[in-house]
N, C-alpha and C positions, 0 to 999 in steps of 0.2 A: 463612596464605596470603601468597604474596608478590604484589607489584603486577604483576609480570609475569604471573603465573597468573591474577590478577583483570584482566585487561585491559579487557573490556567484556563485561557481560551485557546481552542485548538481549532485553527481553519484547516479544513483538509477533506478527505474523501467521503466519510460515510454519513454526513449529516442529512436528515430529511427535515427537522423541525428547528429553523433558526431562532429558537427562543426558549431552549431548555433550562436557561440559566447560565451561570458562568463559572460553575465548577468544571471538575474534570469531565471530559465526554461531551463536550460541547462542539459538535462538528458541522460543517457547512459544505463543503465541496468535494474533492475528488482525487484520491491519491493511487489508488489501484490505476486509474486512469493513466498515471504517469508510467506505469509498466506497459500499458497498451500501446503507447507511443512507439515503443520499440517492438511489438509483437508481429512475427511473420507469419504467413500461411502455414501451417502445420504439414510438411510433407509426409507424415506418417499417420494422416488421419484415416486413410485406408485400413492400415494396419490396425489401429485402435477400433475402427468398425469392425474388422474381421474378428477380434479378439472378443469384443462385446457379444457379437452374434454367436461365435464359438461357445461362450459362457451359457447364454440364453438356449442354445440348443441341447446343450449337455443337460441344463436342468429340465427342458422338455421333455427329453429322452426318457425321463424317470416320472415325470408328474402326469403326461398325457395318458399313458398306458395305465397308470394307477387310478386316474379319475375315469377313464372308459370302464375298466375292469371292476371298478367298484360300483357302479350304476347297473344292478341287476334286478331292479324292481320289475321292470317290463317283462322279465323271463320268470318270474315268479307268481304266475297267475295260474291257480287251480283249475281243474276240469269243472269243478262246480260253478264257479265264477265264469267259465266260458259259456256253460249253458244258458246262463241268465242273460247273456248279451244278446243285443240285436245282431243280425248277420252283418250289417255296416260295421257296428263296433267292433265284431269278431274279425271280420277282415282288417280293419284297420290295425288292431292289436297283432295280428300275425304278421302284418307287414312291418311293424316295428321291431317285432321279435327278430325277424329275418335280418333287419338292419343293426340291430344289436349283435346278432350272432356274427355277421360279417365284419363289424368293427371289433368284437374280439378276438376275431382270427388275425385281423390285419394290423392291430396297433402294436403287438409285441415288434413285428417287422419295422413300423414307422419309428418306434423307439429306438431300434439298432440303427436305422439309416440316421435319425437326429444325433445320435450318439457318435456314429463315424464322422459325420460332418462336421458336428462341433469339434471333436478330437483333432480333425484335420486342420480347421481353422486355428486352433490354438496352436498346434505344432507349425503352422505357417506363421503366425503374427508373434509368438512369444520371443523367438530369437531375434526376429527383425527389431522389436521394440527394445528389446535387451541391448541390442548393438548400437541402436541410435541414442539410448539413455547413456550408454557407455562414452560414446563419441562426444555428447554434449557435456558430459561430466569431464572428460580430459579437455575439451576445449576452454571450458570454463576454469579448470586449475591452471592452464597454461596462461590465460588472460589475467588471471589473478597474480601468479607469479610476476608476470610483466609489469603489473600495477606496482606490486609491492617494490620492484627494483626502482621504479620512477619517484617512489615517495621518498622526501627527505626531509628531516626536521628542520623548522624555520631557526634561522640564527635570531640571537636576542635583538640584534639592531633590527632586523627585518620585522620582528613582532612589535618591537616599540615604535617603530614608523608606522605600522599599521594601525596601532591603538592611537597614536597620537592624531593620525588623519581623522578617524571616527570621532574623536573628543572635539577637534576643532571644528569639524563639520558640525556638530550638535552646538556648539557654542555660537557659531555664525548662524545658524538657524533661529537660536533663542534670541540673538540680538536682531535679527531680521523681523522676528514676530514682535518683538517689543518696540520696534521704532515704525512697523508697517502703518500706514494711514488708512482712511476709509477705502472701500473696493472701489477700485478705478484710480485711485490716486497714485501719483509716481511714488515708487519704492526707493528709499534711498540704498546706496550701496553698502552692504553689512561689513563691519571692519570688528575685528575683537577688541573689546575694552581691555584697557592694560590689566583691571582686576580679573576679568575673564582669563587672559593670557596666563596670570600667575597661578591660576587655578588649574591649568591644563595638566601639570604633573600629578596633582591631586585627583584629578577625574580619570587620568590614565590609570593610576594605581586601583582607584575604584573599580574601572572597567575590568582591568586585569584579574582582580579578585572574583568579580562576577563570573567572567568567562572561566576562569580556573574551577570555581564551584560547580558550574553548568557541566564542564567536560568531565569532572570527577565524578558527577551523578550519572553521565552517559555512560562513562567506563563500567559501571556496576550493572547497568540495566541493558548492555549492548549484546553480550554473550547469552545463547550461542550463535544465534544468526549472524551477529555482526561483529566485527573487530574495529575499536575505535582508534583512529590516528589522530593524535591532537597538534594543533599547531604545526601543520606541515605545509610544504610545497610539492607540487606534482609537476612533473616534466620541466623541473628547473625555473619554473617562474610562476606558477598559478599557486597564490598563498590562500590556505584554507585556514578557517577557524577549527575545524574538524571535519574528519570524514569517517563514516560508518561504512566500512567496506564489508561487502556482503560474502557471507561464508557458503551461501546456499545458492545453488544454481536457479535462475529465473526469479531471483529476488534481487532488486535493483540496489546500487549502493546509495547512500544519502550524503549528500553535501551539506554541511552544516555551516550556517553563519549566526553569529551570536552578537546581537546589539543590546546596548544598555540605552534607554532613552529615559528622560526624566521631565516630568509634568507633562505639559502639553506638547505635542508632537507633530502638528498639522502641517508644518513646512516640511519637515525631513521624512515623513512617513514613506511617501512615494519614492523617495530616493532609496530607502531602506529596503523596499520591495524589489526595485529597480536591480539594486546591487546582488540581492539574494538571487533574481532570476539570471543575472549576468554571469554570476560565478558558476551557477548551475549549466549554464550554457556553453561556458568556456571549458569546464570540465568534460562535458560529454564530447566536444570536438576534439579535445587533446588525447582523452583516455579511449574513446571508443567503445564505452561500456555503457549500459542500462543506468540510468540514475534519476534520482527525484532530489529536489532541494527541500532544505528544513531551514526555515528561518525562525529564530527563537530570540524573540524580543522580551528583554527583561526591564519592566518598568520599575523604576526607582522612585517611589512616590505615589500619591493618589492618582487616579484617574477619573474623569467625570463621565457621564452618560454619553455625551455628545462625542468625546473622542472614543470611546468603547464602540459606539456604533460607526464611527468613520472607520475604524480598525477592521470591523467585521465585513463592511462593503467594500473595502479596497483589498481586503485579503481574498475575498471570493472571486475578484477579477483576475487573480493569479492562480486559482485553486487547482487548474488543471496541469500546472506544472510544480507548483511550491506550495509545501505546508508551512502553515505560519501558527507559531505557538507563542501566546502571550502570557508572561508568568511573573509573579513578584518573588523578590530574592527569598523571602521567608518560607516560600512555597515550592522550592526547587525540589524536595522530594516526591512531588506529587507529579513531576513531569515524566510522562511515560512516551515510550517509542511510538510513532505512528503506525498504524496497521496498514500494510500494502495490499493486503487482499482478504 
């Protein structure tokens, strides 16, 4: 599979057809559901209903009289036509004329009543809804200011330690896969080969380069709804590769984990997914804000069909909480923000 064919595989909310191909827009799971995790019953539901009813009645106040008064065909019967009707038909027509006449007299009053009730509902609901929106907006900006006060940049040593842990874990998993015996056979304890150990620094530099490229791209596409905070720590100890801080009320923050993976990754895929979910849950617990996770896996090399299918299946299991994007380094420009709704 070429890198252009495997441009981006995004596992998250809107997908209905898991086989659209592997370009942009391959969706399998649920991200707006992540917002629903934090949704609460709306105490202003009656206010919204009253506003909707008010608008409906105001429209009806004009449309109903117009419709009734426009229908005058039953009143425009000539005397000649009446003489040609049977007594029963003439009596029925006269009955309908009396109904039409009564409706024509009553409908202006009904229109006025609809207008008054609709106006009263709008007068009742609009200020209440405005106060609720102002309170929500004020609370949102207070929480946003608190979050920004808790965000600090990672130190160089913290960032290097995080990259080193990722690289060493990947090397251990590659070693484990290389020496693993048949299914059911005992697995030797993985140890880093001396040659692999000498490559740690090189792989750390490669991982740092890929991470920087991803974050630079996200910084370009994040505004206006999000503000990217790259390589930060929250509440003094939670290290994040990146954080998209929501600038819009009711839009969740996005906790970003970026992982560089090479070749076959069957052994450490579950670890990567669990790490992404764990960071998200710790962020929610510390910050007390609605948030969803976004695990961006950058594949440095080719990937076969079996590994691709494994990625999709595993990512679907986490789709209720975690977006998963799989992309190649030369296709980073095609990486797009998940749609939360």
